[in-house]
C-alpha positions in Angstrom: -32.0 58.9 9.6 -32.1 56.9 6.4 -30.0 57.8 3.4 -30.9 56.1 0.1 -28.4 56.5 -2.7 -29.0 55.2 -6.2 -26.1 53.8 -8.1 -26.7 54.0 -11.8 -25.2 51.4 -14.2 -25.5 50.4 -17.8 -25.5 46.8 -16.6 -27.5 46.7 -13.3 -28.5 49.7 -11.2 -29.0 49.3 -7.4 -29.7 51.1 -4.2 -27.4 51.8 -1.2 -29.2 52.2 2.0 -27.3 53.9 4.9 -29.3 53.6 8.1 -28.8 52.8 11.8 -30.4 49.4 12.3 -30.9 49.3 8.6 -31.0 45.5 8.3 -34.7 45.4 8.9 -37.8 43.8 7.3 -38.8 47.0 5.4 -35.5 47.2 3.6 -35.0 43.4 3.0 -38.4 42.1 2.1 -38.6 43.4 -1.5 -35.4 41.5 -2.2 -35.7 38.2 -0.2 -39.5 37.4 -0.5 -40.3 34.5 -2.8 -36.8 33.1 -2.8 -36.6 29.3 -2.5 -33.0 29.4 -1.3 -30.9 32.1 0.5 -27.3 31.6 1.5 -25.7 34.0 4.0 -21.9 34.0 3.6 -20.0 35.3 6.5 -16.7 34.8 8.3 -15.5 33.7 11.7 -14.8 37.3 12.8 -18.4 38.5 12.5 -20.3 38.6 15.8 -22.9 35.8 15.9 -25.5 38.4 16.9 -25.2 40.0 13.5 -25.8 36.6 11.7 -28.6 35.6 14.0 -30.3 39.0 13.7 -30.1 38.7 9.9 -31.6 35.2 9.9 -34.5 36.4 12.1 -35.2 39.4 9.9 -35.3 37.1 6.8 -37.7 34.9 8.7 -40.0 37.8 9.3 -40.1 38.2 5.5 -41.6 34.7 5.2 -38.5 32.8 4.1 -35.5 31.2 5.7 -31.7 31.3 5.1 -28.8 29.0 5.6 -25.3 30.2 6.7 -21.9 29.4 5.4 -18.9 30.7 7.3 -15.3 31.0 6.1 -12.2 31.9 8.1 -11.5 35.5 8.9 -8.7 37.2 7.0 -7.4 38.1 3.5 -6.1 34.5 3.0 -9.8 33.4 2.7 -10.1 35.1 -0.7 -8.7 31.9 -2.2 -9.4 29.4 -5.0 -10.1 26.8 -2.3 -12.9 28.8 -0.7 -14.2 30.0 -4.0 -14.6 26.4 -5.2 -16.0 25.3 -1.8 -18.8 27.9 -1.9 -19.6 27.1 -5.5 -19.8 23.3 -4.8 -22.0 24.1 -1.7 -24.5 26.0 -3.9 -24.6 23.2 -6.5 -25.1 20.5 -3.8 -28.0 22.5 -2.3 -29.6 22.9 -5.8 -29.5 26.7 -5.9 -31.2 28.1 -8.9 -30.8 31.3 -10.9 -33.6 33.0 -8.9 -32.0 32.2 -5.6 -29.9 34.7 -3.5 -26.6 35.1 -1.8 -26.2 37.6 1.0 -22.6 38.7 1.9 -22.5 39.7 5.6 -19.0 40.8 6.5 -16.0 42.9 5.4 -14.3 43.2 2.1 -13.1 39.6 2.0 -16.6 38.2 2.4 -18.1 40.7 -0.1 -15.4 40.2 -2.7 -15.5 36.4 -2.8 -19.3 36.3 -2.4 -19.7 38.6 -5.4 -17.3 36.6 -7.5 -19.2 33.4 -6.6 -22.5 35.1 -7.5 -21.1 36.3 -10.8 -20.0 32.8 -11.9 -22.5 30.4 -10.4 -25.0 29.5 -13.1 -23.4 32.4 -15.0 -24.8 34.9 -12.4 -27.3 35.0 -9.5 -28.4 37.8 -7.3 -26.5 38.9 -4.2 -26.9 41.5 -1.5 -24.0 43.3 0.3 -24.3 44.0 4.0 -20.8 45.3 4.8 -19.8 45.3 8.5 -16.4 47.1 8.3 -15.8 50.7 7.4 -13.5 49.8 4.6 -16.2 47.6 3.0 -18.9 50.2 3.6 -17.1 53.0 1.9 -15.3 51.1 -0.8 -15.5 47.4 -1.7 -19.3 46.9 -1.3 -20.0 49.6 -4.0 -18.9 49.6 -7.6 -19.3 46.0 -8.7 -15.7 44.8 -8.4 -15.5 41.2 -7.2 -12.3 39.0 -6.9 -10.1 36.5 -5.2 -6.4 36.6 -4.7 -3.5 34.7 -6.3 -0.1 33.9 -4.8 1.2 36.3 -7.5 -0.9 39.3 -6.4 -4.1 40.6 -5.1 -7.5 40.5 -6.9 -6.0 39.1 -10.1 -9.0 36.9 -10.7 -12.5 38.4 -10.6 -15.4 40.0 -12.4 -17.4 43.2 -12.6 -20.7 42.3 -11.1 -23.1 44.6 -9.3 -25.1 43.6 -6.2 -28.9 43.9 -6.1 -28.8 46.0 -2.9 -26.3 47.3 -0.4 -27.4 47.9 3.2 -25.0 49.8 5.5 -25.6 50.0 9.2 -23.1 52.3 10.9 -23.8 50.6 14.3 -22.0 47.5 12.9 -18.7 49.5 13.2 -19.0 49.3 17.0 -17.7 45.7 16.9 -14.4 46.7 15.1 -11.1 46.9 16.7 -9.3 50.3 16.6 -6.9 48.8 14.1 -9.7 47.7 11.7 -11.6 50.9 12.1 -8.6 53.0 11.2 -7.8 50.8 8.2 -11.3 51.8 6.9 -10.6 55.5 7.6 -7.7 55.3 5.2 -10.1 54.6 2.4 -12.3 57.5 3.5 -9.2 59.8 3.3 -8.6 58.4 -0.2 -11.9 59.9 -1.4 -11.1 63.2 0.2 -7.8 63.3 -1.5 -8.7 62.3 -5.0 -12.1 63.8 -5.5 -14.2 65.2 -2.6 -12.9 68.5 -1.1 -16.1 68.7 1.0 -15.1 65.4 2.6 -11.5 66.4 3.0 -12.4 69.6 4.9 -14.9 67.6 7.0 -12.3 65.1 8.0 -9.9 67.9 9.0 -12.5 69.7 11.2 -14.4 66.7 12.7 -11.7 64.2 13.3 -12.5 63.8 17.0 -16.2 62.9 16.3 -15.0 60.5 13.6 -12.6 58.8 16.0 -15.4 58.6 18.6 -17.6 56.8 15.9 -20.3 59.4 16.3 -23.3 58.1 14.2 -24.0 61.4 12.5 -20.3 61.8 11.5 -20.1 58.2 10.3 -23.2 58.6 8.2 -21.7 61.7 6.6 -18.3 60.3 5.7 -19.8 57.0 4.5 -22.4 58.7 2.2 -19.8 61.2 0.9 -17.3 58.5 0.1 -20.0 56.5 -1.7 -21.1 59.5 -3.7 -17.6 60.1 -4.9 -17.1 56.5 -5.8 -20.5 56.3 -7.6 -19.7 59.5 -9.6 -16.4 58.0 -10.8 -17.7 54.5 -11.4 -20.7 55.7 -13.4 -18.4 57.4 -15.8 -16.1 54.3 -16.2 -17.7 51.1 -15.0 -15.0 48.7 -16.4 -11.9 50.7 -15.4 -10.9 51.8 -18.9 -9.7 55.2 -17.7 -11.1 57.5 -15.0 -11.9 54.7 -12.5 -8.2 54.0 -12.1 -7.9 57.0 -9.8 -9.8 54.9 -7.2 -6.6 53.0 -6.9 -4.8 55.9 -5.3 -2.3 54.3 -2.8 -3.1 50.8 -4.1 -0.1 50.3 -6.4 2.3 50.3 -3.4 -0.4 49.0 -1.1 -1.2 45.9 -3.0 2.5 45.2 -3.5 3.1 45.4 0.2 0.2 43.0 0.9 1.4 40.5 -1.6 5.0 40.8 -0.4 4.0 39.8 3.1 1.5 37.2 1.9 -1.5 39.3 3.3 -0.4 38.7 6.9 1.5 41.8 8.0 -0.9 44.6 6.9 -4.6 45.1 6.8 -5.7 46.4 3.4 -6.3 49.9 4.6 -3.0 50.0 6.4 -1.1 49.1 3.2 -3.1 51.6 1.3 -2.3 54.3 3.8 1.4 53.7 3.2 0.8 53.7 -0.5 -1.0 57.0 -0.4 1.9 58.6 1.4 4.3 57.2 -1.2 2.1 58.5 -4.0 1.8 61.9 -2.4 5.6 62.1 -2.1 5.9 61.2 -5.8 3.3 63.9 -6.6 5.5 66.4 -4.7 8.7 65.3 -6.5 6.9 65.8 -9.8 5.7 69.2 -8.7 2.1 68.2 -9.1 1.4 69.4 -5.5 3.1 72.0 -3.3 5.0 71.4 -0.1 2.0 72.9 1.7 -0.4 70.5 0.1 1.9 67.6 0.9 2.1 68.6 4.6 -1.8 68.9 4.6 -1.9 65.3 3.5 0.4 64.1 6.3 -1.4 66.3 8.8 -4.7 64.6 8.0 -3.2 61.1 8.6 -1.8 62.4 11.9 -5.2 63.9 13.0 -6.9 60.6 12.4 -4.1 58.7 14.1 -3.3 56.5 11.2 0.3 55.2 11.3 1.7 54.7 7.9 5.4 54.3 8.1 7.2 52.6 5.2 8.8 49.2 6.2 12.5 48.6 5.9 12.4 47.6 2.3 14.3 48.3 -0.9 12.5 49.1 -4.2 13.7 45.8 -5.6 11.8 43.9 -2.9 8.5 45.2 -4.3 9.3 45.4 -8.0 8.0 41.9 -8.8 4.7 42.8 -7.3 4.5 46.3 -8.8 5.0 44.8 -12.2 1.8 42.8 -11.8 -0.3 45.8 -11.0 -3.6 45.8 -12.9 -3.0 49.4 -14.2 0.1 48.5 -16.2 -0.3 49.5 -19.8 2.1 48.8 -22.6 4.6 47.5 -20.0 4.7 50.7 -18.0 3.8 50.9 -14.3 1.1 53.6 -13.9 0.7 55.5 -10.6 -2.3 57.4 -9.4 -1.0 60.7 -8.2 -2.4 63.9 -6.7 -2.8 66.9 -9.0 -3.7 69.1 -6.1 -5.9 68.4 -3.1 -9.1 66.5 -4.1 -7.8 65.9 -7.6 -6.0 62.9 -9.1 -4.4 61.8 -12.3 -2.7 58.6 -13.7 1.0 59.0 -14.5 3.3 56.6 -16.2 6.4 58.8 -16.3 7.8 58.1 -12.9 11.6 57.6 -12.9 13.4 54.8 -11.1 15.3 57.5 -9.2 12.1 59.0 -7.8 10.8 55.6 -6.8 14.1 54.8 -5.0 13.8 58.1 -3.1 10.4 57.0 -1.8 12.2 54.3 0.3 14.1 56.9 2.2 12.2 56.9 5.6 13.0 60.5 6.2 10.2 61.5 3.9 7.7 60.3 6.5 
């Protein structure tokens, strides 16, 4: 089964193809033919088979590609690697009509997209995400970035890919931990926008945990539909798009606090979503029954999301650098019911401190 979604944009529209074995000649040739230079950017954690298969498929299209590999992990979204890739492109005489292909997870996609947005003021790039988190979230929407020691994704650009190809079979190479980190982002879409997805997750959690191809195609496509609907209304994150950061205020703070070594992104976001759900309950935006439904969904999908032994003051320096801050106020994305979200800047210090009482989990 092949699902083709069209992402509309005022700046650059593009297609998202969801298909088992979707990295094929038919899908790639219109985008790679007649390119003088193609660079595949990947990381050390990607199976060599995926890289070699992609090179062979590009060869079938009548062109060839080189590969540049960075280290696996969030630490690779750095100034050092950003400059390294840019200089590599310059040394190899890449021109504006050449192409970058990002083959990997969110780290590879984010840094590749930022490089593409700034090299020669912008060249084409294709996203081939190989993790669930990247497939449902970071590969779609045009956000590209690298990290700073002061916070996550502080330096970047809005820059759309030319194409996204999602092959659910790539997820078979993920560890259980990586897979569940991606499921956290799927849960996010169910909680902030997509009731159909929320209900599907509740009823089909066993098939999802078993990585059933049909179930994966459904949750991936529904997540992307939700993101596309939101992004198309607010491409540059001036308002509505902020709800996509549900769970990310605390999540990004946790990642930065532990220098991106303790938590995978989805793990941190899962903790952040539980914190945000508790704040929503404290503000009476959701009922106790709805709050329990949120926790039950995490439990069904076996996503552990306990808050670490921290005090609010441990995270405040990072919370204050959150990109959603407006007029000096920290803004939180909260639930306004199941599958509905809002941005709120009237969250008291007392409520925030209560979040760090582990009994709420």
